[in-house]
C-alpha positions as CSV (number, residue, x, y, z in Angstrom):
1,M,-52.6,25.4,-11.9
2,W,-49.4,26.9,-10.3
3,R,-48.6,23.7,-8.9
4,M,-48.9,21.7,-12.1
5,T,-47.1,24.0,-14.2
6,N,-43.9,24.2,-12.0
7,T,-44.3,20.2,-11.5
8,V,-44.0,20.1,-15.5
9,R,-41.1,22.5,-15.6
10,V,-38.9,20.3,-13.0
11,A,-39.7,17.1,-15.0
12,A,-38.8,18.7,-18.2
13,F,-35.5,20.3,-16.5
14,A,-34.8,16.6,-15.3
15,L,-35.2,14.8,-18.6
16,S,-33.4,17.4,-20.4
17,G,-30.4,16.6,-17.7
18,L,-30.9,13.1,-18.1
19,F,-30.8,13.3,-22.0
20,A,-27.5,15.2,-21.7
21,A,-25.7,12.4,-19.5
22,V,-26.8,9.8,-22.2
23,I,-25.5,11.5,-25.0
24,A,-22.3,12.4,-23.1
25,G,-22.1,9.0,-22.3
26,A,-22.8,7.4,-25.6
27,W,-19.9,9.8,-26.3
28,L,-17.4,8.1,-24.3
29,V,-18.5,4.9,-25.1
30,A,-18.0,5.3,-28.8
31,R,-14.4,6.9,-28.5
32,P,-11.5,4.5,-27.9
33,A,-9.4,5.2,-24.4
34,E,-6.6,6.3,-26.3
35,A,-8.5,9.4,-27.9
36,I,-9.6,10.6,-24.2
37,D,-7.3,12.9,-22.1
38,G,-4.2,10.7,-23.1
39,I,-5.3,7.7,-21.6
40,G,-3.7,4.7,-23.1
41,D,-0.3,4.5,-24.9
42,A,-1.5,5.9,-28.2
43,G,-2.5,9.1,-26.5
44,A,0.8,9.1,-23.9
45,V,2.4,12.7,-23.7
46,A,6.3,13.0,-24.3
47,V,7.6,13.6,-21.3
48,S,11.1,14.7,-20.0
49,G,12.5,15.1,-16.8
50,A,15.4,14.2,-14.4
51,I,13.9,15.0,-10.6
52,R,15.7,14.5,-7.5
53,A,13.7,14.8,-4.0
54,V,15.6,14.7,-0.5
55,V,12.9,13.7,1.6
56,H,13.5,14.4,5.4
57,A,11.0,12.5,7.4
58,D,10.6,10.4,10.7
59,G,14.0,11.6,11.6
60,G,16.1,10.5,8.7
61,T,16.6,11.4,4.8
62,R,16.4,9.3,1.8
63,E,16.9,10.5,-1.7
64,E,14.6,9.6,-4.9
65,L,15.4,10.0,-8.1
66,L,12.9,10.2,-11.2
67,L,13.7,9.4,-14.5
68,C,11.6,9.8,-17.6
69,E,13.9,8.5,-20.2
70,A,16.0,5.7,-19.7
71,G,19.9,6.3,-19.6
72,P,23.2,5.6,-18.1
73,M,21.7,6.2,-14.5
74,G,18.7,4.1,-15.0
75,A,15.3,3.0,-16.6
76,A,12.4,5.2,-17.0
77,D,9.9,5.4,-14.4
78,A,7.4,6.0,-17.4
79,E,3.8,5.9,-15.5
80,L,5.0,8.3,-12.6
81,C,6.2,10.2,-15.3
82,Q,2.7,10.3,-17.3
83,D,0.8,10.5,-13.8
84,L,2.8,14.0,-13.0
85,A,2.6,14.9,-16.9
86,R,-1.3,15.2,-16.7
87,H,-0.9,18.7,-14.2
88,E,-0.1,21.8,-15.7
89,D,2.9,22.1,-13.5
90,P,3.0,19.2,-11.2
91,F,5.9,21.5,-9.2
92,A,4.4,25.0,-8.9
93,E,4.4,26.7,-5.8
94,V,1.6,27.7,-4.0
95,P,0.4,31.3,-5.5
96,A,0.7,33.9,-2.9
97,D,-2.8,34.7,-2.9
98,A,-3.8,31.4,-2.3
99,V,-6.6,30.3,0.8
100,C,-5.3,27.5,2.9
101,L,-6.3,25.8,6.3
102,Q,-3.6,26.5,8.5
103,R,-3.5,22.7,9.6
104,V,-0.3,20.8,10.0
105,Y,-0.5,17.5,7.6
106,G,2.8,16.2,9.1
107,T,6.5,17.2,9.7
108,E,7.8,15.8,6.4
109,R,9.5,18.2,4.1
110,A,11.0,17.4,0.6
111,D,13.8,19.4,-1.3
112,V,13.2,18.6,-4.9
113,S,15.3,19.7,-7.8
114,G,16.2,19.0,-11.6
115,V,14.5,19.5,-14.8
116,W,10.9,18.9,-15.9
117,Q,10.0,19.2,-19.7
118,G,12.9,21.3,-20.1
119,R,12.5,23.7,-17.1
120,A,14.5,24.0,-13.8
121,V,12.7,22.8,-10.7
122,S,14.1,23.8,-7.6
123,T,11.4,23.6,-5.0
124,T,10.5,22.6,-1.3
125,V,7.4,20.8,-0.5
126,T,6.2,20.4,3.0
127,R,2.6,19.5,4.6
128,A,2.3,22.7,6.6
129,G,-1.3,23.7,5.5
130,S,-3.9,22.5,2.8
131,C,-2.4,24.1,-0.1
132,E,1.3,22.8,0.8
133,E,-0.4,18.9,1.5
134,E,-2.3,19.4,-2.0
135,R,1.2,19.6,-3.4
136,W,2.7,16.8,-1.5
137,Q,-0.3,14.5,-2.7
138,R,0.3,15.6,-6.1
139,L,3.7,14.9,-6.0
140,S,3.1,11.6,-3.6
141,G,4.1,9.1,-6.2
142,L,7.9,10.0,-6.2
143,L,7.8,11.5,-2.3
144,E,6.5,8.4,-0.7
145,R,8.3,5.8,-2.5
146,G,10.4,4.6,-0.1
């Protein structure tokens, strides 16, 4: 009897999870892509920014410029700006209390400055430690262009 009751509970739990997945999937299919998390042009977030990154890698230095509005300095990098805008604060420093692996992922370093969404940005991104590597990967579209 005990074994049968547990089997019934497990089956009921599995079916309830399956039901929830089917309902969630139906909701996603029924909604246009533009209405889900800013996907598509109709849901694009207004992004303003002009960011300069000086990347020190492989014994050399190169400069990358990110413009989120077209202007006299050049055309906008709309796709990269939208990718960065998906993060609450893409240029945020690693919190002092973060727990990070002390592994070196590379010797590259980038000094990043400019304006993002009306706020001044001034930070250095490295690849020393897992938290810094996460920042590097978040900004890789800008830092690894060249």
